[in-house]
PALO-496768 format. One record per atom (N, C-alpha, C): x, y, z; residue number from 1; atom name. Coordinates in steps of 0.05 Angstrom, whole numbers, plus 5000, padded with zeros to 4 digits. Layout:
// residues N
REC     u     v     w    k   a
REC     X     Y     Z  NUM  CA
...
// end
This chain:
// residues 167
REC     u     v     w    k   a
REC  5276  4775  4727    1   N
REC  5294  4782  4747    1  CA
REC  5280  4788  4774    1   C
REC  5257  4802  4773    2   N
REC  5243  4809  4798    2  CA
REC  5235  4784  4813    2   C
REC  5227  4763  4797    3   N
REC  5218  4738  4810    3  CA
REC  5241  4727  4827    3   C
REC  5265  4726  4815    4   N
REC  5288  4716  4830    4  CA
REC  5294  4733  4854    4   C
REC  5292  4759  4852    5   N
REC  5296  4777  4874    5  CA
REC  5276  4772  4896    5   C
REC  5250  4770  4888    6   N
REC  5229  4765  4908    6  CA
REC  5233  4739  4922    6   C
REC  5240  4718  4908    7   N
REC  5245  4692  4921    7  CA
REC  5269  4694  4939    7   C
REC  5290  4707  4930    8   N
REC  5315  4708  4946    8  CA
REC  5311  4726  4970    8   C
REC  5297  4749  4967    9   N
REC  5295  4768  4989    9  CA
REC  5274  4761  5009    9   C
REC  5250  4753  5000   10   N
REC  5229  4748  5019   10  CA
REC  5218  4719  5017   10   C
REC  5231  4703  5000   11   N
REC  5223  4675  4999   11  CA
REC  5197  4669  4986   11   C
REC  5186  4688  4970   12   N
REC  5160  4684  4957   12  CA
REC  5162  4688  4927   12   C
REC  5148  4671  4912   13   N
REC  5148  4675  4883   13  CA
REC  5129  4699  4877   13   C
REC  5133  4711  4854   14   N
REC  5116  4732  4845   14  CA
REC  5088  4721  4838   14   C
REC  5068  4731  4850   15   N
REC  5041  4721  4846   15  CA
REC  5030  4732  4819   15   C
REC  5008  4720  4811   16   N
REC  4995  4729  4786   16  CA
REC  4985  4758  4790   16   C
REC  4976  4765  4813   17   N
REC  4967  4792  4818   17  CA
REC  4990  4812  4816   17   C
REC  5013  4805  4827   18   N
REC  5037  4822  4825   18  CA
REC  5046  4825  4796   18   C
REC  5043  4805  4780   19   N
REC  5052  4806  4753   19  CA
REC  5035  4826  4737   19   C
REC  5012  4834  4747   20   N
REC  4995  4854  4733   20  CA
REC  5004  4882  4739   20   C
REC  5022  4886  4758   21   N
REC  5031  4912  4765   21  CA
REC  5054  4921  4746   21   C
REC  5057  4947  4744   22   N
REC  5080  4958  4728   22  CA
REC  5105  4953  4744   22   C
REC  5128  4956  4731   23   N
REC  5154  4951  4744   23  CA
REC  5158  4970  4768   23   C
REC  5151  4996  4766   24   N
REC  5154  5013  4790   24  CA
REC  5135  5003  4813   24   C
REC  5111  4994  4807   25   N
REC  5093  4985  4828   25  CA
REC  5104  4959  4840   25   C
REC  5114  4941  4824   26   N
REC  5127  4917  4835   26  CA
REC  5150  4924  4853   26   C
REC  5165  4944  4846   27   N
REC  5188  4952  4862   27  CA
REC  5181  4963  4889   27   C
REC  5160  4980  4890   28   N
REC  5153  4991  4916   28  CA
REC  5141  4969  4934   28   C
REC  5127  4950  4922   29   N
REC  5117  4927  4938   29  CA
REC  5141  4911  4949   29   C
REC  5161  4907  4932   30   N
REC  5185  4892  4941   30  CA
REC  5198  4907  4964   30   C
REC  5202  4933  4962   31   N
REC  5215  4948  4982   31  CA
REC  5200  4949  5009   31   C
REC  5174  4951  5007   32   N
REC  5157  4950  5032   32  CA
REC  5159  4923  5045   32   C
REC  5157  4902  5029   33   N
REC  5159  4875  5040   33  CA
REC  5187  4870  5052   33   C
REC  5208  4880  5039   34   N
REC  5235  4877  5050   34  CA
REC  5237  4890  5077   34   C
REC  5226  4914  5080   35   N
REC  5226  4929  5105   35  CA
REC  5211  4913  5126   35   C
REC  5188  4902  5119   36   N
REC  5172  4887  5138   36  CA
REC  5188  4862  5148   36   C
REC  5199  4847  5129   37   N
REC  5214  4823  5136   37  CA
REC  5238  4830  5154   37   C
REC  5251  4852  5148   38   N
REC  5274  4861  5164   38  CA
REC  5266  4867  5193   38   C
REC  5241  4874  5197   39   N
REC  5230  4880  5224   39  CA
REC  5217  4855  5237   39   C
REC  5219  4832  5224   40   N
REC  5208  4807  5235   40  CA
REC  5178  4804  5229   40   C
REC  5168  4820  5210   41   N
REC  5139  4818  5203   41  CA
REC  5137  4802  5177   41   C
REC  5113  4792  5172   42   N
REC  5108  4777  5148   42  CA
REC  5105  4796  5124   42   C
REC  5112  4786  5100   43   N
REC  5107  4801  5076   43  CA
REC  5077  4802  5071   43   C
REC  5068  4822  5056   44   N
REC  5040  4826  5050   44  CA
REC  5033  4814  5023   44   C
REC  5009  4804  5021   45   N
REC  4998  4793  4996   45  CA
REC  4984  4815  4981   45   C
REC  4988  4816  4955   46   N
REC  4974  4836  4938   46  CA
REC  4946  4826  4933   46   C
REC  4927  4845  4932   47   N
REC  4900  4838  4924   47  CA
REC  4892  4856  4901   47   C
REC  4877  4845  4882   48   N
REC  4868  4861  4859   48  CA
REC  4850  4884  4868   48   C
REC  4834  4880  4889   49   N
REC  4816  4901  4899   49  CA
REC  4832  4925  4910   49   C
REC  4852  4920  4926   50   N
REC  4868  4942  4937   50  CA
REC  4885  4955  4915   50   C
REC  4894  4939  4896   51   N
REC  4909  4951  4873   51  CA
REC  4890  4970  4858   51   C
REC  4866  4961  4853   52   N
REC  4847  4978  4839   52  CA
REC  4840  5004  4854   52   C
REC  4836  5002  4880   53   N
REC  4830  5025  4896   53  CA
REC  4854  5045  4896   53   C
REC  4878  5034  4898   54   N
REC  4902  5051  4898   54  CA
REC  4905  5064  4871   54   C
REC  4901  5049  4849   55   N
REC  4905  5060  4822   55  CA
REC  4884  5082  4817   55   C
REC  4859  5077  4825   56   N
REC  4838  5097  4820   56  CA
REC  4844  5123  4835   56   C
REC  4854  5121  4860   57   N
REC  4860  5145  4875   57  CA
REC  4884  5160  4864   57   C
REC  4905  5145  4856   58   N
REC  4928  5157  4844   58  CA
REC  4921  5172  4819   58   C
REC  4905  5160  4802   59   N
REC  4896  5173  4777   59  CA
REC  4879  5197  4783   59   C
REC  4861  5196  4803   60   N
REC  4844  5218  4810   60  CA
REC  4861  5242  4820   60   C
REC  4882  5236  4837   61   N
REC  4899  5257  4847   61  CA
REC  4915  5270  4824   61   C
REC  4925  5254  4806   62   N
REC  4940  5265  4783   62  CA
REC  4922  5282  4765   62   C
REC  4898  5273  4760   63   N
REC  4880  5287  4742   63  CA
REC  4870  5313  4755   63   C
REC  4863  5312  4781   64   N
REC  4851  5336  4794   64  CA
REC  4871  5353  4809   64   C
REC  4897  5344  4810   65   N
REC  4917  5361  4822   65  CA
REC  4917  5365  4851   65   C
REC  4912  5344  4867   66   N
REC  4912  5345  4896   66  CA
REC  4928  5322  4907   66   C
REC  4935  5322  4932   67   N
REC  4949  5300  4945   67  CA
REC  4938  5298  4974   67   C
REC  4917  5283  4977   68   N
REC  4903  5280  5003   68  CA
REC  4892  5251  5005   68   C
REC  4888  5242  5029   69   N
REC  4876  5216  5033   69  CA
REC  4846  5217  5028   69   C
REC  4834  5239  5034   70   N
REC  4805  5243  5028   70  CA
REC  4803  5258  5002   70   C
REC  4789  5246  4983   71   N
REC  4786  5258  4956   71  CA
REC  4766  5281  4957   71   C
REC  4767  5299  4937   72   N
REC  4748  5321  4936   72  CA
REC  4719  5312  4937   72   C
REC  4713  5287  4928   73   N
REC  4685  5277  4929   73  CA
REC  4678  5265  4956   73   C
REC  4697  5266  4975   74   N
REC  4692  5256  5002   74  CA
REC  4700  5227  5006   74   C
REC  4709  5213  4985   75   N
REC  4717  5185  4988   75  CA
REC  4742  5183  5005   75   C
REC  4743  5161  5020   76   N
REC  4766  5156  5038   76  CA
REC  4779  5130  5029   76   C
REC  4803  5124  5040   77   N
REC  4815  5098  5033   77  CA
REC  4796  5074  5038   77   C
REC  4782  5075  5060   78   N
REC  4763  5054  5067   78  CA
REC  4740  5052  5046   78   C
REC  4728  5075  5039   79   N
REC  4706  5074  5021   79  CA
REC  4715  5066  4992   79   C
REC  4739  5075  4985   80   N
REC  4749  5068  4958   80  CA
REC  4755  5038  4957   80   C
REC  4766  5027  4978   81   N
REC  4771  4998  4978   81  CA
REC  4745  4982  4977   81   C
REC  4726  4990  4992   82   N
REC  4700  4976  4992   82  CA
REC  4687  4979  4964   82   C
REC  4689  5003  4952   83   N
REC  4679  5007  4925   83  CA
REC  4693  4990  4904   83   C
REC  4718  4983  4909   84   N
REC  4733  4965  4891   84  CA
REC  4728  4936  4897   84   C
REC  4711  4930  4916   85   N
REC  4704  4902  4922   85  CA
REC  4719  4890  4945   85   C
REC  4734  4906  4960   86   N
REC  4749  4895  4983   86  CA
REC  4730  4894  5007   86   C
REC  4726  4871  5017   87   N
REC  4705  4866  5038   87  CA
REC  4713  4874  5066   87   C
REC  4719  4899  5070   88   N
REC  4725  4909  5097   88  CA
REC  4700  4922  5108   88   C
REC  4694  4916  5133   89   N
REC  4670  4928  5145   89  CA
REC  4671  4959  5146   89   C
REC  4649  4972  5141   90   N
REC  4648  5001  5143   90  CA
REC  4654  5010  5171   90   C
REC  4666  5033  5174   91   N
REC  4672  5045  5200   91  CA
REC  4692  5029  5216   91   C
REC  4709  5013  5204   92   N
REC  4730  4999  5218   92  CA
REC  4757  5012  5210   92   C
REC  4764  5033  5224   93   N
REC  4786  5051  5215   93  CA
REC  4813  5036  5212   93   C
REC  4817  5015  5226   94   N
REC  4842  5001  5224   94  CA
REC  4843  4979  5204   94   C
REC  4823  4976  5188   95   N
REC  4823  4954  5169   95  CA
REC  4832  4963  5141   95   C
REC  4832  4988  5134   96   N
REC  4843  4998  5109   96  CA
REC  4855  5025  5114   96   C
REC  4881  5027  5108   97   N
REC  4895  5053  5109   97  CA
REC  4912  5055  5084   97   C
REC  4920  5080  5078   98   N
REC  4937  5083  5055   98  CA
REC  4960  5102  5061   98   C
REC  4981  5100  5045   99   N
REC  5003  5120  5046   99  CA
REC  5006  5131  5018   99   C
REC  5014  5156  5016  100   N
REC  5017  5169  4990  100  CA
REC  5045  5183  4990  100   C
REC  5057  5182  4967  101   N
REC  5082  5196  4963  101  CA
REC  5083  5207  4935  101   C
REC  5098  5229  4931  102   N
REC  5102  5240  4904  102  CA
REC  5131  5239  4896  102   C
REC  5147  5223  4909  103   N
REC  5176  5221  4903  103  CA
REC  5179  5209  4875  103   C
REC  5202  5213  4863  104   N
REC  5206  5206  4835  104  CA
REC  5210  5176  4830  104   C
REC  5222  5161  4849  105   N
REC  5227  5133  4845  105  CA
REC  5215  5116  4867  105   C
REC  5212  5090  4863  106   N
REC  5202  5073  4884  106  CA
REC  5221  5073  4908  106   C
REC  5247  5074  4903  107   N
REC  5266  5075  4925  107  CA
REC  5262  5101  4941  107   C
REC  5260  5123  4928  108   N
REC  5256  5149  4942  108  CA
REC  5230  5150  4957  108   C
REC  5209  5139  4944  109   N
REC  5182  5138  4958  109  CA
REC  5184  5120  4983  109   C
REC  5195  5096  4980  110   N
REC  5197  5078  5003  110  CA
REC  5215  5089  5024  110   C
REC  5237  5102  5017  111   N
REC  5255  5114  5037  111  CA
REC  5241  5136  5052  111   C
REC  5226  5153  5038  112   N
REC  5212  5174  5052  112  CA
REC  5190  5162  5071  112   C
REC  5175  5144  5061  113   N
REC  5154  5132  5077  113  CA
REC  5165  5118  5102  113   C
REC  5188  5105  5099  114   N
REC  5200  5091  5121  114  CA
REC  5215  5110  5140  114   C
REC  5223  5134  5131  115   N
REC  5237  5152  5148  115  CA
REC  5218  5170  5164  115   C
REC  5194  5173  5155  116   N
REC  5174  5189  5169  116  CA
REC  5160  5172  5190  116   C
REC  5161  5180  5215  117   N
REC  5152  5163  5237  117  CA
REC  5123  5154  5233  117   C
REC  5105  5172  5226  118   N
REC  5077  5164  5223  118  CA
REC  5073  5144  5200  118   C
REC  5085  5149  5177  119   N
REC  5082  5131  5154  119  CA
REC  5096  5104  5159  119   C
REC  5119  5105  5172  120   N
REC  5133  5080  5179  120  CA
REC  5115  5062  5197  120   C
REC  5102  5076  5216  121   N
REC  5084  5061  5233  121  CA
REC  5061  5047  5218  121   C
REC  5052  5060  5197  122   N
REC  5031  5047  5180  122  CA
REC  5042  5024  5165  122   C
REC  5065  5027  5152  123   N
REC  5077  5006  5136  123  CA
REC  5084  4981  5153  123   C
REC  5092  4986  5178  124   N
REC  5102  4964  5194  124  CA
REC  5082  4954  5215  124   C
REC  5057  4959  5211  125   N
REC  5037  4948  5230  125  CA
REC  5035  4918  5226  125   C
REC  5037  4903  5248  126   N
REC  5037  4874  5247  126  CA
REC  5012  4861  5238  126   C
REC  4989  4874  5239  127   N
REC  4964  4861  5232  127  CA
REC  4957  4864  5203  127   C
REC  4972  4880  5187  128   N
REC  4966  4880  5158  128  CA
REC  4972  4853  5146  128   C
REC  4955  4844  5128  129   N
REC  4959  4819  5113  129  CA
REC  4959  4823  5083  129   C
REC  4948  4846  5074  130   N
REC  4945  4850  5046  130  CA
REC  4952  4879  5038  130   C
REC  4958  4883  5013  131   N
REC  4963  4910  5004  131  CA
REC  4957  4912  4974  131   C
REC  4955  4937  4965  132   N
REC  4953  4943  4937  132  CA
REC  4970  4967  4931  132   C
REC  4982  4968  4908  133   N
REC  5000  4990  4902  133  CA
REC  4994  5002  4874  133   C
REC  4999  5028  4872  134   N
REC  4995  5041  4846  134  CA
REC  5016  5063  4842  134   C
REC  5024  5066  4817  135   N
REC  5042  5088  4809  135  CA
REC  5030  5101  4784  135   C
REC  5026  5127  4785  136   N
REC  5014  5141  4763  136  CA
REC  5031  5166  4758  136   C
REC  5038  5170  4733  137   N
REC  5053  5194  4725  137  CA
REC  5033  5216  4719  137   C
REC  5041  5241  4725  138   N
REC  5024  5264  4719  138  CA
REC  5018  5280  4744  138   C
REC  5002  5301  4740  139   N
REC  4994  5318  4762  139  CA
REC  5015  5338  4770  139   C
REC  5010  5354  4790  140   N
REC  5027  5376  4797  140  CA
REC  5054  5367  4808  140   C
REC  5057  5343  4818  141   N
REC  5082  5333  4829  141  CA
REC  5097  5315  4810  141   C
REC  5085  5309  4787  142   N
REC  5099  5292  4767  142  CA
REC  5091  5263  4768  142   C
REC  5085  5253  4792  143   N
REC  5078  5225  4796  143  CA
REC  5066  5222  4824  143   C
REC  5051  5200  4827  144   N
REC  5039  5193  4853  144  CA
REC  5043  5164  4858  144   C
REC  5049  5158  4882  145   N
REC  5050  5130  4892  145  CA
REC  5028  5128  4913  145   C
REC  5012  5107  4911  146   N
REC  4991  5102  4931  146  CA
REC  4994  5073  4939  146   C
REC  4995  5067  4965  147   N
REC  4996  5040  4975  147  CA
REC  4974  5037  4995  147   C
REC  4956  5018  4990  148   N
REC  4934  5012  5008  148  CA
REC  4941  4988  5024  148   C
REC  4935  4989  5050  149   N
REC  4940  4966  5068  149  CA
REC  4913  4957  5079  149   C
REC  4909  4931  5080  150   N
REC  4884  4921  5091  150  CA
REC  4888  4895  5106  150   C
REC  4867  4889  5121  151   N
REC  4865  4865  5136  151  CA
REC  4836  4858  5140  151   C
REC  4827  4842  5121  152   N
REC  4799  4833  5123  152  CA
REC  4796  4816  5148  152   C
REC  4773  4817  5160  153   N
REC  4769  4801  5185  153  CA
REC  4774  4771  5181  153   C
REC  4771  4761  5157  154   N
REC  4775  4733  5152  154  CA
REC  4804  4726  5149  154   C
REC  4822  4745  5147  155   N
REC  4850  4739  5143  155  CA
REC  4868  4750  5165  155   C
REC  4856  4765  5184  156   N
REC  4873  4778  5205  156  CA
REC  4878  4759  5228  156   C
REC  4902  4763  5240  157   N
REC  4906  4753  5267  157  CA
REC  4892  4774  5284  157   C
REC  4888  4768  5309  158   N
REC  4875  4787  5326  158  CA
REC  4891  4813  5326  158   C
REC  4877  4835  5325  159   N
REC  4889  4861  5324  159  CA
REC  4896  4871  5352  159   C
REC  4917  4886  5354  160   N
REC  4922  4898  5380  160  CA
REC  4900  4919  5386  160   C
REC  4894  4923  5411  161   N
REC  4873  4941  5417  161  CA
REC  4880  4970  5410  161   C
REC  4906  4975  5409  162   N
REC  4916  5002  5402  162  CA
REC  4939  4998  5383  162   C
REC  4940  5012  5361  163   N
REC  4963  5009  5343  163  CA
REC  4989  5017  5357  163   C
REC  5010  5001  5353  164   N
REC  5035  5008  5365  164  CA
REC  5053  5022  5344  164   C
REC  5066  5043  5353  165   N
REC  5083  5058  5335  165  CA
REC  5109  5043  5331  165   C
REC  5119  5042  5307  166   N
REC  5144  5030  5301  166  CA
REC  5163  5053  5292  166   C
REC  5184  5056  5307  167   N
REC  5203  5078  5300  167  CA
REC  5230  5067  5292  167   C
// end
């Protein structure tokens, strides 16, 4: 059914990488891509590296009981993505970012992320080309959603010199 929805909503078949995600992870990817398409932006492609970085961070937060972009060991979205094999240059702050939510469903997580001005601006940046998503149950909030956004230099259109806020 999700394949039909993906083709109908954003005109893309479910990729082999997306098929490796759980149903909740597939759903948040679908919701983010729907929001992007509704704003005239292209849908994002899933990468196994960003999926792995997102999953590892979600599991770490659930296990250690925190909800932060910087982990207790000092790792950042950028360093975790590079550690998972995502070829983004070090110290390029706009090439890997993440959003985190502890809402109970993919719909609630996506709605919160899209209603918060700062997070909406991250989700709807025009230069993103790739993403990875993770959903992990557990921890002090009951569940964690982590979505990593990336744009490797080999796949980006030229970036704006300054990120534009989308409200």
